[in-house]
C-alpha positions in Angstrom: 129.0 58.4 111.2 127.0 59.1 114.4 126.9 62.0 116.9 129.1 62.0 120.0 127.5 61.3 123.3 127.2 64.5 125.3 125.2 63.0 128.2 128.0 64.0 130.6 126.9 67.6 130.0 123.3 67.0 131.1 122.0 69.0 133.9 120.8 67.3 137.2 117.1 68.2 136.1 117.6 66.4 132.9 119.1 63.3 134.6 115.9 63.2 136.8 113.6 63.2 133.9 112.0 59.9 133.0 110.0 58.8 130.1 106.2 59.4 130.4 104.7 55.8 130.5 101.1 57.3 130.1 102.1 59.2 127.0 103.4 55.9 125.4 99.9 54.4 125.4 98.8 56.6 122.6 100.8 54.2 120.2 98.4 51.4 120.9 95.4 53.6 119.8 96.7 53.2 116.2 96.2 49.4 116.3 93.2 48.3 114.3 90.2 46.8 116.5 91.9 47.8 119.8 89.7 48.9 122.6 91.4 52.0 123.7 90.5 53.2 127.2 94.0 54.4 128.2 94.2 58.2 127.9 91.7 61.0 128.4 91.4 61.9 124.7 88.1 64.0 124.2 85.9 63.0 121.4 86.1 65.3 118.4 82.4 65.8 118.3 83.0 67.9 121.3 85.4 70.2 119.4 83.4 73.3 118.6 85.0 73.9 115.1 83.6 72.3 111.9 86.3 73.8 109.7 88.9 76.5 109.6 90.1 78.4 106.6 92.5 80.9 105.4 93.7 82.7 102.1 97.2 82.9 101.2 99.3 84.2 98.3 100.4 81.8 95.6 104.1 81.2 94.8 106.2 82.3 93.0 105.0 85.8 94.1 105.9 87.4 90.8 104.7 90.9 91.9 106.8 90.7 95.2 105.6 89.7 98.6 105.1 93.4 99.6 101.9 93.4 97.6 100.6 89.9 98.7 97.8 91.6 100.8 96.3 93.0 97.6 97.1 90.0 95.4 94.4 88.1 93.6 96.9 85.3 92.8 96.0 83.3 95.9 94.8 79.9 97.0 92.4 78.8 99.7 93.2 76.7 102.7 90.3 74.9 104.3 90.5 72.2 106.8 87.4 70.2 107.8 86.9 68.4 111.0 86.0 65.0 109.6 86.3 65.0 105.9 89.2 66.5 104.0 87.7 65.3 100.8 85.4 68.4 100.9 88.3 70.8 101.4 88.8 73.5 98.8 91.5 73.1 96.2 94.8 74.4 97.4 95.1 72.2 100.6 98.2 70.0 100.8 96.6 66.8 99.7 97.7 63.6 101.7 99.8 65.7 104.0 96.7 67.6 105.2 94.9 66.4 108.3 91.5 67.0 109.6 90.6 68.9 112.7 89.5 65.7 114.4 93.1 64.7 114.4 94.7 68.1 114.5 92.9 69.4 117.5 93.5 66.2 119.5 96.6 65.7 121.7 99.5 65.8 119.6 103.1 64.2 119.8 105.4 66.3 122.1 107.9 66.8 119.1 105.2 68.2 117.0 103.0 67.0 114.0 104.7 64.7 111.7 104.0 66.4 108.3 105.5 69.7 109.8 108.5 67.9 111.0 109.0 66.2 107.6 108.9 69.5 105.8 111.5 70.9 108.2 113.7 68.0 107.9 113.6 68.3 104.1 114.2 71.9 104.4 117.4 71.4 106.5 118.8 68.9 104.1 118.2 71.3 101.3 119.7 74.5 103.0 122.2 73.1 105.5 123.0 69.6 104.0 122.2 68.1 107.4 123.0 64.4 107.6 126.1 64.7 105.6 128.5 64.7 108.6 126.5 62.6 111.1 123.2 60.7 110.5 121.4 60.5 113.8 119.9 64.0 113.8 116.3 65.1 114.3 114.2 68.2 114.9 111.6 69.2 117.6 109.1 72.1 117.5 109.3 74.9 119.9 107.2 78.0 120.8 109.8 80.1 119.2 113.6 80.5 120.1 113.1 82.1 123.6 111.3 79.0 124.9 113.7 76.8 122.8 116.7 78.3 124.6 114.9 78.0 128.0 114.5 74.2 127.3 118.1 73.8 126.3 119.5 75.6 129.5 117.2 73.4 131.6 118.6 70.3 129.8 122.2 71.1 130.1 122.9 73.7 132.9 122.7 73.7 136.7 122.6 76.7 138.9 126.1 77.9 139.1 127.1 76.9 135.6 128.7 79.2 133.1 127.9 79.7 129.5 129.5 81.9 126.7 127.7 84.7 125.0 128.5 87.6 122.8 129.4 90.8 124.9 126.1 92.3 123.7 123.3 89.8 123.2 119.5 89.3 123.0 118.4 90.5 126.5 115.6 88.0 127.0 118.0 85.0 126.5 120.6 86.5 128.9 117.9 87.1 131.5 116.6 83.6 131.0 120.1 82.2 131.9 120.5 84.5 134.9 117.2 83.6 136.3 118.1 79.9 136.2 121.2 80.7 138.1 123.4 80.3 135.1 126.0 82.9 134.6 126.9 84.2 131.0 130.5 85.1 130.4 130.9 87.8 127.7 133.0 87.3 124.5 134.6 90.3 122.7 133.2 91.2 119.4 134.3 93.4 116.5 132.4 94.3 113.2 132.7 90.6 112.1 131.3 89.0 115.3 133.0 87.0 118.0 136.7 87.5 118.0 138.2 84.0 117.9 141.5 85.0 119.5 139.8 86.4 122.6 137.8 83.0 122.9 140.9 81.0 122.8 142.7 83.2 125.4 139.6 83.0 127.7 139.3 79.2 127.5 143.0 78.6 127.8 143.0 80.8 131.0 139.8 79.7 132.5 140.3 79.7 136.3 141.1 75.9 137.3 138.8 76.2 140.3 135.7 77.0 138.2 133.6 74.8 136.0 134.2 75.0 132.3 131.2 76.4 130.3 128.9 74.0 128.8 127.4 76.2 126.1 128.1 79.0 123.6 125.0 81.0 122.9 125.4 82.9 119.7 123.3 84.8 117.0 125.7 84.3 114.1 123.6 86.0 111.4 122.3 89.6 111.8 123.4 89.5 115.4 120.9 91.2 117.9 121.7 93.9 118.9 124.7 94.8 116.8 123.6 93.2 113.4 127.2 91.6 112.9 127.5 88.3 111.0 130.1 85.7 111.6 132.3 84.7 108.7 132.8 81.2 107.6 136.5 81.3 108.5 135.6 82.4 111.9 133.0 79.8 112.5 135.4 77.1 111.6 138.0 78.4 114.2 135.2 78.7 116.9 133.9 75.3 116.2 137.5 73.8 116.6 138.1 75.7 119.7 134.9 74.6 121.3 135.4 71.0 120.1 138.7 71.1 122.0 137.1 72.3 125.1 134.0 70.2 124.9 131.5 73.2 124.6 128.2 73.0 122.8 127.0 75.6 120.4 123.5 77.0 120.5 123.1 78.7 117.2 120.1 81.1 117.6 119.2 82.0 114.0 115.8 83.9 113.7 117.4 86.4 111.2 119.1 83.7 109.0 117.0 84.4 106.0 117.2 88.2 106.3 120.6 88.3 104.6 120.8 91.6 102.6 124.4 91.5 101.5 126.9 94.2 101.7 125.5 97.8 101.7 126.4 99.6 98.5 126.2 103.5 97.7 123.4 104.2 95.4 125.7 104.9 92.5 127.3 101.5 92.8 124.1 99.5 93.7 122.6 96.7 91.6 119.6 94.8 92.4 120.4 91.3 93.3 118.4 88.5 91.5 118.6 84.9 91.8 118.4 82.7 88.7 117.5 79.6 90.7 116.7 78.3 94.2 120.2 76.7 94.3 121.8 80.1 93.5 119.9 81.6 96.5 120.8 78.8 98.9 124.5 79.1 97.7 124.3 82.8 98.5 123.5 82.0 102.2 126.0 82.1 105.0 127.2 78.6 105.9 125.8 77.6 109.4 127.4 76.0 112.4 125.0 73.2 111.8 126.3 72.5 108.4 129.9 72.2 109.8 128.9 70.1 112.7 130.6 66.6 112.8 130.1 65.9 116.4 126.4 66.7 117.1 127.5 69.5 119.4 125.4 72.2 117.5 121.8 72.9 118.5 120.2 75.2 115.8 117.3 77.2 116.8 115.0 78.7 114.1 111.8 80.6 114.2 108.9 81.4 111.9 108.5 84.7 113.8 110.6 86.5 111.4 109.8 84.6 108.2 106.0 84.2 108.5 104.4 85.7 111.6 105.5 86.1 115.4 102.0 85.3 116.4 102.5 81.7 115.2 104.8 81.1 118.3 106.4 78.3 116.3 109.9 77.4 115.7 112.2 74.3 115.9 115.5 73.0 117.4 117.7 70.9 115.2 120.1 68.7 117.0 121.3 65.1 117.4 118.5 62.6 118.1 119.8 61.9 121.6 119.5 65.6 122.5 115.9 66.0 120.9 114.9 63.0 122.8 115.8 64.8 126.1 114.1 68.0 124.9 110.9 65.9 124.1 111.1 64.9 127.7 111.2 68.4 128.8 108.1 69.2 126.6 106.2 66.4 128.3 106.7 68.1 131.7 106.1 71.7 130.5 104.6 72.9 127.2 103.5 69.4 126.0 103.5 70.6 122.3 102.9 73.9 120.5 99.4 74.9 119.7 97.6 72.6 117.2 95.9 75.5 115.5 99.4 77.1 114.7 100.7 73.7 113.4 97.7 73.1 111.3 98.0 76.6 109.6 101.8 76.2 109.2 101.4 72.6 107.8 98.8 73.6 105.2 100.7 76.8 104.1 104.3 75.0 103.8 103.1 71.8 102.3 100.9 73.6 99.8 103.8 75.9 98.9 106.2 73.0 98.9 109.9 73.7 99.4 110.1 75.6 96.1 107.4 77.9 97.2 108.8 78.6 100.6 112.1 79.4 99.0 110.3 81.9 96.7 108.8 83.4 99.8 112.3 83.8 101.5 113.8 85.2 98.3 111.0 87.8 98.3 111.6 88.5 102.1 115.3 89.0 101.3 114.3 91.6 98.6 112.1 93.6 100.9 114.5 93.7 103.7 117.2 94.8 101.4 115.2 97.7 100.2 114.3 98.8 103.6 118.0 98.4 104.8 119.3 100.4 101.9 116.7 103.2 102.2 117.2 103.5 105.9 121.1 103.6 105.6 120.8 106.1 102.5 118.7 108.6 104.6 120.9 108.3 107.6 124.2 108.7 105.8 123.0 111.5 103.6 121.6 113.5 106.7 124.1 112.9 109.6 126.2 116.0 109.6 129.5 115.1 108.0 131.6 116.8 110.8 130.0 114.4 113.3 131.5 111.4 111.4 134.8 113.2 110.6 135.3 114.1 114.3 134.5 110.5 115.1 131.6 111.4 117.2 129.2 109.2 115.2 130.1 105.7 113.8 127.7 103.8 111.4 128.2 100.3 110.4 125.7 99.1 107.7 124.4 95.6 108.5 124.6 92.7 106.1 121.7 90.7 107.7 118.8 91.1 110.2 116.4 93.9 110.9 118.5 96.3 112.9 121.2 99.0 112.5 123.1 100.8 115.1 124.3 104.3 115.7 127.5 104.5 117.9 128.2 107.8 119.7 131.5 108.8 121.4 130.3 109.6 124.9 133.8 111.0 125.8 133.0 113.8 123.4 129.6 114.9 124.9 129.8 118.1 126.8 128.5 116.6 129.9 130.7 113.6 130.0 132.5 113.1 133.4 133.7 109.5 133.0 130.4 107.6 133.1 129.3 106.9 129.5 126.1 105.1 130.7 124.9 108.3 132.3 125.4 109.9 128.8 123.4 107.1 127.2 120.5 107.5 129.7 120.6 111.3 129.0 120.4 110.9 125.3 117.8 108.3 125.4 115.6 110.7 127.5 116.2 113.4 124.9 115.3 110.9 122.1 111.9 110.1 123.7 111.3 113.8 124.4 112.0 114.4 120.8 109.4 111.7 119.9 111.5 108.6 118.7 112.0 105.3 120.6 115.1 103.3 120.1 116.8 100.7 122.3 119.9 101.7 124.3 123.0 99.4 123.9 123.7 98.9 127.5 120.4 97.0 127.9 121.9 94.2 125.9 125.3 94.1 127.7 126.4 90.9 129.2 128.0 91.9 132.5 131.4 90.3 133.5 131.1 88.0 136.7 133.4 89.1 139.5 135.5 86.0 139.1 136.5 86.8 135.6 137.3 90.5 135.9 141.1 89.6 136.1 140.9 87.9 132.6 137.8 89.6 131.0 138.1 93.3 130.3 135.2 95.4 131.5 135.2 97.5 128.3 135.9 100.7 130.2 138.5 101.8 127.7 135.7 101.9 125.0 134.3 105.3 125.0 131.4 104.6 122.6 127.8 103.9 123.3 125.2 102.8 120.8 121.6 102.7 120.1 119.7 100.0 118.2 117.3 101.0 115.6 115.1 98.7 113.4 113.9 99.0 109.9 111.4 96.2 110.3 108.5 97.9 112.0 107.5 100.5 109.6 107.5 101.7 106.0 110.4 103.7 104.7 108.7 107.3 105.1 108.0 106.4 108.8 111.5 105.1 109.3 113.0 108.3 107.7 110.8 110.4 109.9 112.2 108.5 113.0 115.8 108.7 111.8 115.4 112.6 111.2 114.4 112.8 114.8 117.3 111.0 115.9 119.7 112.9 113.9 118.2 116.2 115.4 118.8 115.2 119.0 122.4 113.9 118.3 123.3 117.1 116.6 121.9 119.2 119.4 123.6 117.0 122.0 127.2 117.2 120.5 127.2 120.9 119.4 
């Protein structure tokens, strides 16, 4: 079974792209005894690095990943310019490549050994290839750049996309900057409300273009930390299939699934007896449900390894990744070879099993931080504020954020404008020595032409602030939460 043809959704820019003939010459350089004078490839002897090296923790991280900086259970990565046979033990053997190759111009899709690892990972975790066989992956500079490339491939100025009513602000701004208008979808504590999506698409104005994309963060949604259930994903997929809408599945927090929050008295540490048990515990993705090739999955190593790598990938049908590769040729070319070298050496030395060990360790650490943050918050927020429905707290099941909702209508200065209350409280929080993110910064505003069918949310009197438990150790997080509670208590006396 093969993916459907979605070329009718390509943007004008995408349709103007053509294959780079000059780039195709590089294939001839691989032919023995060829005199290659085609491309401007600098000689490696002019690369001013003889080798690069790093030290990394060794799987299975028996003492936990939190202590990896102090661990003596490590291995060395050393990549030579011209002779990998002199590399130290611990490099990834035949999948390693020397600097002479690694620092040369690379394929626009990314280095082959990195892509091979990702393909194997996707088959293992998402069973990709089960529903349709012509799929592939392409490296990105992280999910923001990935989304930018997708917008340019499918959307023209004046087009519409669907997005959660509160969403990652950089992605929404990227769309608006390109002249693409996001239309917000209602959410509850379980994510997008399917009934609302159905009503919106069934009543879409006949004089307006139908949306081409749904942009969603299904797991640990940013900013609200909600996660879509499998049941809702199936309904949403069927609805979008009917209306011929593609799904952009932005999943930077996918492996930060912490499970349901439990009170201390009921809490038990979650342990996995095997890698398969861990994989089975993970939320089923849109990609794993995809039968048409209408899902474009974005993943990033920013949250699992390090943001500074600036590496991620897009998984999609081969036809779509081919168009994205053409975009790369005309824009970023390919992600940094230094980053790709380090990622390749690490992942192919750890192998799939070692990377899963790391992800299990990461889940454990984020669960501890989530639990500790929520414990402190729930134990110290004055009970009357919750009982009077001034404060609402919904513990997340994934991601690195949690929210505190406040009933603006019950603030003594409320005059009908809840955003002014949000601004006022945010200023008080900064004065009190703590920085959080106001919810309105993430709001997807209703286009004028949809206000007759899309509620402007004026009946909801709650505002919210997004806090993170990712950036500090628990003592510092608790100190910040204590400052937040102090301001809230003072403001709603």
